[in-house]
ZAMARGU-4260 file (C-alpha; in steps of 0.2 Angstrom, whole numbers, plus 5000, padded with zeros to 4 digits):
<rodrens>
0) 5000/5000/5000 | 5006/5017/4996 | 5003/5034/5004 | 5007/5051/4996 | 5009/5066/5007
5) 5007/5082/4998 | 5017/5098/5000 | 5019/5114/4990 | 5037/5113/4993 | 5046/5101/5005
10) 5054/5112/5019 | 5063/5107/5035 | 5047/5109/5044 | 5040/5094/5035 | 5053/5082/5039
15) 5047/5078/5056 | 5030/5073/5049 | 5038/5062/5035 | 5048/5053/5048 | 5033/5051/5060
20) 5023/5044/5046 | 5037/5031/5041 | 5040/5026/5059 | 5021/5022/5062 | 5015/5017/5045
25) 5030/5007/5038 | 5028/4992/5050 | 5009/4992/5045 | 5014/4989/5027 | 5013/5007/5020
30) 5026/5015/5009 | 5027/5033/5011 | 5030/5046/4997 | 5032/5065/4998 | 5023/5073/4984
35) 5031/5090/4982 | 5024/5102/4969 | 5039/5113/4966 | 5057/5114/4970 | 5057/5132/4976
40) 5044/5144/4983 | 5044/5163/4984 | 5042/5164/5003 | 5056/5155/5011 | 5075/5154/5008
45) 5077/5136/5014 | 5090/5125/5007 | 5085/5110/4997 | 5081/5095/5008 | 5089/5078/5006
50) 5079/5062/5003 | 5072/5051/5016 | 5087/5040/5018 | 5077/5026/5011 | 5063/5028/5023
55) 5052/5038/5011 | 5053/5043/4992 | 5053/5061/4986 | 5044/5065/4970 | 5044/5083/4963
60) 5031/5088/4950 | 5041/5104/4945 | 5059/5102/4951 | 5065/5119/4943 | 5048/5128/4946
65) 5044/5141/4959 | 5027/5136/4967 | 5018/5153/4966 | 5023/5156/4948 | 5017/5139/4940
70) 5001/5142/4930 | 4986/5134/4937 | 4983/5123/4922 | 5001/5118/4921 | 5001/5114/4939
75) 4986/5103/4938 | 4992/5093/4923 | 5009/5090/4932 | 5001/5084/4948 | 4990/5072/4938
80) 5005/5066/4928 | 5014/5061/4944 | 4999/5053/4953 | 4995/5043/4938 | 5013/5037/4938
85) 5013/5034/4957 | 4996/5026/4959 | 4995/5029/4978 | 4981/5020/4988 | 4979/5036/4998
90) 4984/5054/4997 | 4986/5066/5012 | 4982/5083/5005 | 4988/5099/5013 | 4972/5110/5014
95) 4958/5112/5002 | 4959/5130/4996 | 4973/5129/4982 | 4974/5123/4965 | 4986/5109/4969
100) 4976/5103/4984 | 4960/5102/4973 | 4970/5094/4959 | 4975/5080/4972 | 4957/5078/4978
105) 4950/5077/4960 | 4963/5063/4956 | 4958/5053/4972 | 4940/5054/4967 | 4943/5049/4949
110) 4954/5035/4954 | 4946/5028/4970 | 4960/5033/4981 | 4957/5038/4999 | 4958/5057/5001
115) 4964/5064/5018 | 4963/5083/5021 | 4977/5090/5032 | 4970/5105/5040 | 4974/5118/5054
120) 4960/5130/5051 | 4949/5136/5065 | 4933/5145/5064 | 4942/5160/5073 | 4954/5162/5059
125) 4948/5177/5049 | 4932/5184/5044 | 4919/5171/5039 | 4907/5174/5024 | 4892/5163/5022
130) 4894/5159/5004 | 4913/5155/5005 | 4909/5144/5020 | 4896/5135/5009 | 4909/5133/4995
135) 4921/5126/5007 | 4909/5114/5014 | 4905/5107/4997 | 4924/5104/4995 | 4927/5097/5012
140) 4913/5084/5011 | 4922/5076/4996 | 4937/5071/5007 | 4936/5054/5015 | 4944/5059/5031
145) 4954/5073/5040 | 4970/5075/5050 | 4970/5091/5060 | 4979/5101/5074 | 4968/5101/5089
150) 4950/5102/5096 | 4946/5119/5088 | 4952/5113/5071 | 4941/5097/5073 | 4926/5108/5077
155) 4928/5118/5062 | 4929/5103/5051 | 4913/5096/5059 | 4905/5112/5055 | 4910/5111/5037
160) 4902/5093/5036 | 4916/5081/5040 | 4910/5067/5051 | 4918/5068/5068 | 4923/5049/5068
165) 4933/5052/5052 | 4944/5066/5060 | 4961/5063/5069 | 4972/5075/5078 | 4991/5076/5076
170) 4994/5086/5061 | 5005/5100/5070 | 5021/5091/5075 | 5039/5096/5075 | 5055/5086/5079
175) 5054/5087/5098 | 5070/5078/5101 | 5080/5089/5090 | 5075/5105/5099 | 5077/5097/5116
180) 5095/5092/5113 | 5104/5103/5125 | 5117/5099/5138 | 5117/5109/5155 | 5107/5123/5146
185) 5121/5124/5132 | 5116/5120/5114 | 5128/5109/5106 | 5130/5116/5089 | 5140/5107/5075
190) 5148/5122/5066 | 5140/5121/5049 | 5124/5111/5053 | 5113/5109/5038 | 5095/5104/5035
195) 5102/5088/5028 | 5111/5084/5045 | 5096/5088/5056 | 5082/5083/5045 | 5071/5094/5056
200) 5056/5103/5059 | 5047/5120/5057 | 5052/5138/5059 | 5039/5152/5059 | 5052/5163/5053
205) 5048/5149/5044 | 5031/5141/5047 | 5020/5132/5034 | 5015/5142/5019 | 4999/5150/5021
210) 4993/5141/5005 | 4997/5125/5015 | 4985/5130/5029 | 4972/5127/5016 | 4960/5141/5019
215) 4961/5152/5004 | 4943/5157/5006 | 4946/5166/5022 | 4951/5184/5024 | 4964/5183/5039
220) 4972/5200/5035 | 4958/5213/5034 | 4969/5228/5032 | 4978/5221/5017 | 4994/5228/5021
225) 5003/5212/5021 | 4998/5194/5015 | 5009/5180/5021 | 5010/5172/5004 | 5015/5187/4995
230) 5032/5192/5002 | 5048/5182/5004 | 5053/5182/5023 | 5071/5182/5018 | 5071/5198/5009
235) 5074/5215/5018 | 5061/5228/5015 | 5060/5246/5020 | 5042/5252/5020 | 5045/5263/5034
240) 5059/5276/5036 | 5076/5269/5039 | 5084/5275/5055 | 5102/5282/5054 | 5116/5271/5057
245) 5121/5280/5073 | 5104/5277/5080 | 5108/5258/5081 | 5122/5249/5090 | 5131/5232/5089
250) 5130/5220/5103 | 5147/5219/5112 | 5154/5201/5113 | 5171/5204/5120 | 5171/5220/5129
255) 5174/5218/5148 | 5156/5225/5153 | 5147/5212/5142 | 5138/5198/5150 | 5127/5184/5144
260) 5109/5186/5149 | 5092/5178/5145 | 5081/5186/5132 | 5064/5186/5125 | 5063/5177/5109
265) 5051/5179/5095 | 5051/5170/5078 | 5040/5176/5064 | 5039/5183/5046 | 5038/5202/5048
270) 5020/5204/5041 | 5006/5213/5049 | 4996/5198/5057 | 5011/5193/5067 | 5008/5209/5077
275) 5027/5213/5080 | 5023/5232/5080 | 5013/5230/5096 | 5026/5218/5103 | 5039/5231/5101
280) 5028/5244/5110 | 5024/5231/5123 | 5042/5228/5126 | 5045/5247/5128 | 5031/5248/5141
285) 5038/5233/5150 | 5056/5241/5150 | 5049/5257/5157 | 5039/5247/5170 | 5055/5238/5176
290) 5065/5254/5177 | 5051/5263/5187 | 5049/5249/5199 | 5066/5242/5201 | 5078/5255/5194
295) 5089/5253/5179 | 5105/5252/5189 | 5099/5237/5200 | 5094/5226/5186 | 5097/5221/5168
300) 5082/5221/5156 | 5081/5206/5145 | 5083/5210/5126 | 5070/5206/5114 | 5077/5195/5100
305) 5067/5194/5084 | 5071/5180/5072 | 5064/5182/5054 | 5062/5195/5041 | 5050/5203/5029
310) 5042/5218/5022 | 5039/5227/5039 | 5057/5226/5044 | 5061/5245/5040 | 5045/5250/5049
315) 5049/5240/5064 | 5066/5247/5066 | 5060/5264/5064 | 5047/5262/5077 | 5060/5255/5089
320) 5070/5271/5086 | 5055/5282/5089 | 5052/5273/5106 | 5070/5276/5111 | 5074/5257/5110
325) 5092/5252/5105 | 5093/5242/5090 | 5105/5228/5084 | 5105/5220/5067 | 5112/5205/5059
330) 5128/5213/5052 | 5132/5219/5069 | 5126/5204/5079 | 5139/5194/5087 | 5137/5177/5095
335) 5149/5170/5107 | 5147/5151/5110 | 5129/5155/5105 | 5126/5166/5120 | 5119/5183/5116
340) 5130/5196/5124 | 5122/5212/5130 | 5127/5227/5141 | 5121/5227/5159 | 5107/5239/5155
345) 5100/5227/5142 | 5084/5234/5135 | 5088/5232/5116 | 5079/5224/5101 | 5089/5212/5091
350) 5084/5209/5073 | 5093/5193/5071 | 5087/5190/5053 | 5082/5174/5044 | 5091/5159/5051
355) 5092/5141/5043 | 5087/5126/5054 | 5104/5122/5060 | 5105/5139/5070 | 5088/5138/5078
360) 5092/5127/5092 | 5105/5139/5098 | 5093/5153/5099 | 5080/5143/5109 | 5094/5137/5121
365) 5099/5154/5126 | 5082/5162/5128 | 5073/5165/5144 | 5055/5164/5137 | 5047/5163/5120
370) 5034/5176/5114 | 5021/5174/5100 | 5011/5190/5098 | 5001/5185/5082 | 4984/5193/5080
375) 4978/5176/5074 | 4986/5160/5070 | 4979/5143/5065 | 4992/5134/5075 | 5010/5142/5076
380) 5023/5128/5076 | 5036/5139/5084 | 5027/5136/5100 | 5030/5118/5098 | 5048/5122/5095
385) 5050/5133/5110 | 5041/5120/5122 | 5052/5106/5115 | 5067/5117/5120 | 5060/5118/5138
390) 5055/5136/5136 | 5040/5144/5145 | 5028/5153/5132 | 5020/5170/5132 | 5007/5169/5118
395) 4992/5178/5111 | 4976/5171/5116 | 4970/5169/5097 | 4983/5156/5093 | 4979/5137/5089
400) 4994/5130/5098 | 4991/5141/5113 | 4973/5134/5115 | 4980/5117/5116 | 4997/5119/5125
405) 4998/5135/5135 | 4990/5134/5152 | 4990/5150/5162 | 5003/5151/5175 | 5008/5133/5172
410) 5017/5132/5155 | 5016/5151/5151 | 5005/5166/5151 | 4992/5172/5138 | 4989/5190/5133
415) 4977/5200/5122 | 4987/5203/5106 | 4978/5220/5103 | 4982/5227/5120 | 5000/5234/5122
420) 4998/5234/5141 | 4993/5216/5142 | 5008/5211/5132 | 5019/5221/5143 | 5011/5213/5159
425) 5015/5196/5152 | 5033/5201/5149 | 5035/5208/5166 | 5027/5193/5175 | 5040/5181/5166
430) 5054/5193/5169 | 5050/5194/5188 | 5050/5175/5190 | 5065/5167/5198 | 5076/5156/5187
435) 5070/5141/5196 | 5052/5146/5193 | 5055/5148/5175 | 5064/5132/5174 | 5049/5123/5182
440) 5037/5131/5169 | 5049/5126/5155 | 5049/5108/5161 | 5030/5108/5162 | 5029/5115/5145
445) 5040/5101/5138 | 5029/5088/5147 | 5013/5096/5140 | 5020/5095/5123 | 5025/5077/5124
450) 5009/5072/5131 | 4998/5082/5119 | 5008/5083/5103 | 5022/5071/5102 | 5032/5069/5086
455) 5023/5052/5083 | 5006/5060/5083 | 5007/5064/5065 | 5010/5046/5060 | 4997/5039/5073
460) 4984/5051/5066 | 4986/5045/5049 | 4986/5027/5054 | 4969/5031/5063 | 4961/5039/5047
465) 4968/5026/5036 | 4960/5012/5046 | 4976/5003/5049
</rodrens>
């Protein structure tokens, strides 16, 4: 029996899913294939992933193509050509709202193969319009089964007409073991780690393509300033006024007064719905609160480290300067044994840039807490990554992963993403905790992740809906 798992483009965040599927399904007699539509995409600058080491087969319909630039008709014909050649018994299809997803579904219906929709869409994601919901319902009812993220995703699928007994959870997994590999709090980094070496997981400065979330009928970004699928996260943009060079500083790595300290870490594309502008404002409010209550001389304020890039970069840097926050950028960023160095006063915003998968574990290992401020997020795999790294999480309430994994005061804290003071209060609560308290919260976070979203969950969910 053969199972094809559909991806727009195979990135490092998909490898954990493929390994999970192989681990669970291979002993049951299933052969796993990765059906990749294109060899490149316009959103992420990931290196090309290696094959599955004999565990799974990789098939690319358009090896030299860029996903977003392939005409619809040509894409459909290419997908049909590959599926006709592979003849899988079942296809796990990423979403329902794109040409490639519907081409896979149509092929399954025509060839009597089992069609499984992989979805992380919630009713709370974006504005819902009745006629679009009706169209989505007609499409979803054509699938034989579904693999989703959590309970809110399951409820939405049921609302669209998928019988509950045909739905399994486990879609949103990362390589928990990879992100948990630290020794005494220090990350073991192998110099030039590559995605081929790690074969690991997701980055939200890298998360899944919005196309792969499946819901092209939604309107998750009402303002229209930034659409996730339109802008490469690895490209620097300057929509806002660029601050002068003397308004920024580099982070000292060797000067005597430098010290290693924890920091708040966020990992996102720099687009509007990630809400980084309010996070920066909340960070400034938090800094002012610390200085007012404790005094700048007595305590160091944790820096805020922003992983990722995107069209709002220039605007965010300009906003930091307007608020009087110090800024450090990648060309000036110095890492000493992957410990971020800051002055005693702290209180700066570090634009650490787009990072390949081999560098991520180091950033998580040095952080004191992870922050995810998105206005809305179907899931948010970076929360999995942070919790796998043993970090407590500060998250917007309107995030799918936070619904499932962040328990107030136990694995982290939740805040209102539209309220700067709410963000600042969460930062202050985390900063005010003792190291032992934060460590305990991080341990609880890791235990919660392993209990609810272990890496095996993807394969186990597929096994359930395949009836194996």
